[in-house]
C-alpha positions as CSV (number, residue, x, y, z in Angstrom):
1,M,242.8,-132.5,-58.1
2,R,239.0,-131.6,-57.8
3,R,237.8,-128.6,-59.6
4,K,234.0,-127.4,-59.7
5,L,232.2,-126.7,-62.7
6,S,228.5,-125.8,-63.4
7,V,226.2,-128.4,-65.0
8,T,222.6,-128.8,-65.9
9,I,221.2,-131.6,-64.0
10,I,218.5,-133.7,-65.3
11,L,217.2,-135.8,-61.9
12,V,216.0,-139.0,-63.7
13,F,216.1,-142.0,-61.0
14,L,216.3,-145.1,-63.0
15,F,217.7,-147.3,-59.8
16,V,214.8,-150.0,-60.5
17,N,212.9,-150.9,-63.5
18,T,210.2,-148.2,-63.9
19,S,208.0,-147.4,-66.7
20,V,209.1,-145.4,-69.8
21,L,206.4,-142.9,-69.4
22,W,207.6,-142.2,-65.8
23,A,211.1,-141.5,-66.8
24,A,209.9,-139.1,-69.7
25,D,207.8,-137.3,-67.4
26,C,210.9,-137.0,-64.8
27,V,212.7,-136.0,-67.8
28,K,210.0,-133.0,-69.2
29,C,209.4,-131.9,-65.4
30,H,213.2,-131.2,-64.6
31,K,214.1,-129.6,-68.0
32,E,211.2,-127.4,-67.5
33,K,212.7,-126.4,-64.1
34,G,216.0,-125.8,-65.5
35,I,217.6,-127.1,-62.5
36,E,221.5,-125.6,-62.0
37,E,224.0,-127.4,-59.7
38,T,227.7,-127.0,-59.1
39,V,229.2,-130.7,-58.8
40,P,233.0,-131.4,-58.6
41,E,234.9,-132.6,-61.6
42,L,236.8,-136.0,-60.9
43,E,240.0,-137.2,-62.4
44,P,239.1,-139.3,-65.3
45,V,239.8,-143.2,-65.8
46,L,242.7,-143.6,-68.2
47,L,242.9,-147.0,-70.3
48,R,245.4,-147.9,-72.9
49,A,243.3,-149.2,-75.9
50,D,244.3,-149.6,-79.5
51,G,247.8,-148.2,-78.9
52,K,246.2,-145.1,-77.6
53,I,245.5,-143.7,-74.3
54,R,241.6,-143.1,-73.5
55,T,240.5,-140.8,-71.0
56,I,237.1,-141.3,-69.4
57,T,235.5,-138.5,-67.6
58,L,232.7,-138.7,-65.2
59,A,230.7,-136.5,-67.8
60,D,231.5,-139.0,-70.4
61,G,229.2,-141.2,-68.3
62,F,226.8,-139.0,-67.8
63,N,226.3,-138.3,-71.4
64,Y,226.4,-141.9,-71.9
65,H,223.5,-142.9,-69.7
66,G,221.6,-139.8,-70.7
67,H,221.6,-137.7,-67.4
68,S,223.5,-137.2,-64.3
69,C,223.0,-140.2,-61.7
70,P,224.3,-141.6,-58.7
71,G,224.8,-144.7,-60.3
72,V,227.1,-143.4,-62.8
73,T,229.0,-141.5,-60.1
74,T,229.4,-144.5,-58.1
75,T,230.4,-146.8,-60.4
76,F,232.9,-144.1,-62.1
77,M,234.6,-143.9,-58.4
78,A,234.7,-147.4,-57.8
79,V,236.4,-148.4,-61.0
80,R,238.8,-145.4,-60.8
81,Y,239.7,-146.3,-57.1
82,G,240.0,-150.1,-58.0
83,I,242.4,-149.2,-60.7
84,T,244.5,-146.9,-58.6
85,L,244.7,-149.7,-55.8
86,I,245.9,-152.2,-58.4
87,Y,247.9,-150.3,-60.8
88,G,249.2,-147.4,-58.9
89,K,250.3,-145.1,-61.5
90,E,250.6,-147.3,-64.2
91,I,247.9,-146.8,-67.0
92,P,246.4,-150.7,-67.8
93,E,245.3,-152.1,-71.0
94,Q,241.4,-152.1,-71.2
95,G,241.5,-155.7,-72.2
96,D,243.5,-156.6,-69.1
97,L,240.6,-155.3,-66.6
98,V,237.8,-157.4,-65.7
99,I,235.1,-155.9,-63.9
100,F,231.8,-157.4,-61.7
101,S,229.0,-155.4,-60.4
102,R,226.7,-156.7,-57.9
103,S,224.0,-153.7,-58.8
104,P,221.7,-153.9,-61.5
105,A,221.0,-150.4,-61.6
106,P,221.1,-149.1,-65.0
107,G,223.6,-146.2,-64.1
108,C,225.9,-148.7,-63.2
109,L,225.7,-150.8,-66.1
110,D,226.0,-147.9,-68.5
111,M,228.9,-146.7,-66.9
112,I,230.8,-150.0,-67.0
113,D,229.6,-150.5,-70.7
114,F,231.2,-147.2,-71.3
115,I,234.6,-147.8,-69.9
116,M,234.5,-151.7,-71.0
117,I,232.5,-152.1,-74.0
118,N,232.1,-149.4,-76.7
119,K,231.9,-145.6,-76.7
120,K,229.3,-144.9,-79.1
121,G,226.0,-147.0,-77.2
122,E,225.5,-149.7,-79.5
123,I,225.4,-152.1,-76.6
124,K,223.5,-151.8,-73.6
125,T,224.1,-154.5,-70.8
126,T,220.9,-155.3,-69.3
127,A,221.0,-157.3,-65.6
128,P,220.3,-160.6,-65.6
129,K,217.2,-161.9,-63.5
130,G,217.7,-162.2,-60.1
131,M,219.6,-159.2,-59.5
132,K,218.2,-157.2,-56.6
133,S,218.8,-153.4,-55.8
134,G,219.6,-152.2,-52.5
135,R,222.1,-149.6,-50.4
136,D,224.3,-152.8,-50.0
137,R,224.6,-153.9,-53.6
138,F,226.8,-151.1,-54.6
139,L,229.7,-153.7,-54.6
140,Y,232.1,-153.9,-57.5
141,T,235.2,-156.4,-58.1
142,I,238.1,-154.9,-60.4
143,Y,240.5,-157.6,-61.5
144,S,243.7,-157.2,-63.3
145,K,244.3,-160.5,-65.5
146,S,248.1,-159.8,-66.1
147,K,248.6,-159.3,-62.4
148,N,246.4,-162.0,-61.0
149,T,245.2,-159.5,-58.6
150,A,241.7,-158.3,-57.8
151,V,239.8,-155.7,-55.3
152,D,236.3,-155.6,-53.8
153,V,235.2,-152.0,-53.8
154,H,232.2,-151.6,-51.8
155,L,230.0,-148.2,-51.3
156,K,229.3,-148.0,-47.6
157,P,225.4,-148.7,-47.4
158,E,224.8,-146.2,-44.8
159,L,225.4,-143.5,-47.4
160,Y,221.9,-144.4,-48.7
161,P,218.8,-143.3,-46.6
162,S,217.7,-146.6,-45.1
163,D,214.0,-146.6,-46.8
164,F,215.6,-145.1,-50.2
165,F,214.8,-148.5,-52.0
166,Q,211.6,-149.1,-50.3
167,I,210.2,-146.0,-51.6
168,K,211.5,-146.9,-54.8
169,K,209.4,-150.1,-54.9
170,K,206.3,-148.2,-54.3
171,M,207.4,-145.8,-57.2
172,A,207.6,-149.0,-59.4
173,A,204.4,-149.9,-58.2
174,K,202.7,-147.0,-58.7
175,T,201.6,-146.7,-55.0
176,A,204.0,-143.9,-53.8
177,S,202.5,-140.6,-52.0
178,E,202.9,-137.2,-52.6
179,D,205.2,-137.3,-49.6
180,D,207.2,-140.4,-51.0
181,W,207.7,-138.3,-54.0
182,Q,208.9,-135.4,-52.2
183,T,211.3,-137.5,-50.0
184,I,212.6,-139.5,-52.7
185,H,213.4,-136.3,-54.9
186,G,215.4,-134.7,-51.6
187,Y,217.3,-138.1,-51.3
188,M,218.2,-138.0,-55.2
189,R,219.2,-134.2,-55.0
190,N,221.7,-135.1,-51.9
191,L,223.2,-137.9,-53.6
192,I,224.0,-136.3,-56.6
193,L,225.7,-133.5,-55.0
194,T,227.3,-135.0,-52.2
195,L,228.6,-138.0,-53.5
196,P,231.2,-137.0,-56.1
197,A,232.7,-134.5,-53.6
198,M,233.7,-137.0,-51.1
199,S,237.0,-138.9,-50.9
200,F,237.4,-142.4,-51.8
201,E,238.1,-143.7,-48.5
202,E,235.1,-142.1,-47.3
203,L,232.5,-143.8,-50.0
204,F,234.4,-147.3,-49.9
205,G,236.8,-147.4,-46.9
206,K,240.4,-148.9,-47.1
207,P,240.2,-151.9,-49.3
208,E,243.0,-154.3,-49.6
209,P,243.9,-155.9,-53.4
210,Y,244.3,-159.5,-53.1
211,R,246.1,-162.1,-55.4
212,A,243.4,-164.2,-56.9
213,V,243.5,-167.1,-60.1
214,A,241.0,-167.3,-62.5
215,W,239.6,-170.2,-65.0
216,G,237.7,-170.0,-68.0
217,V,237.3,-167.4,-70.7
218,L,235.3,-164.0,-70.1
219,P,233.6,-162.3,-73.0
């Protein structure tokens, strides 16, 4: 079930490595504008941890990351979809899950950190060198150790504008024009509003879980 709620959205766009100054300027700008939007509230991710059921909401992810963000939303929905495909109505143990992300976006990493590692923010995972951003990189593998089953959940690349990451690179290099800034703000606003309202199949298609065998130890 999807309900509506009103939230204040601070549009800070950290899909590529940008300067701290630029991020601070964005926060200041959008706080001053006091942007009010209405977005869907999604069903939570439920996990068993330390003998209790842990409820993880999209709002939790936004709070942990520091602001609303399409990367947080995409990752939250991908993990929830993957858990549903593998476990059905069963609530998995947190320690039974392994999650892989092909995206280095901070919003993606923060959402998985919050789900898998801690709830207080002491730990922040950073992307290893060599990971590249792109509209085809929002790809996640959800794996159950007890079931030896995995599923690959891939955001449809066409949901992002074709020039989105080209403009982001220009912004990171501080060569973006005023038109570029206006364009990317329009893109981001649209993504923040539309992605949460879409169904799993509209976002990710119909991935099939598959049996897999893993060797070694993951931290």
